[in-house]
Phi, psi and omega in degrees: 000130176274157180303328183292321179290324177297327179284324184288322187303310179297325179295318178299318181298316182291321179291327178295316178298318180295318181292325176296316181295316181291326177296321177296315179298321180296316182294321177296318179298320180294319179297316180296321179296318179297320178295318179298318181296314181293323178296318179295319178297320178298317178296318179299320179295317179298315179297317181297315179296322179296317180293319183287333181280339181282000000 
């Protein structure tokens, strides 16, 4: 093992943990965004139906 690989391995491990954490946050963010979008579409439909019924 060269000193550079010994130096790289712990760094790779920490960046992998960070990327897993950010990936988890991204997926949660995407789910929340999808819920917000569908909720917004639902409100738009209600407003549209309200306008057309008047």
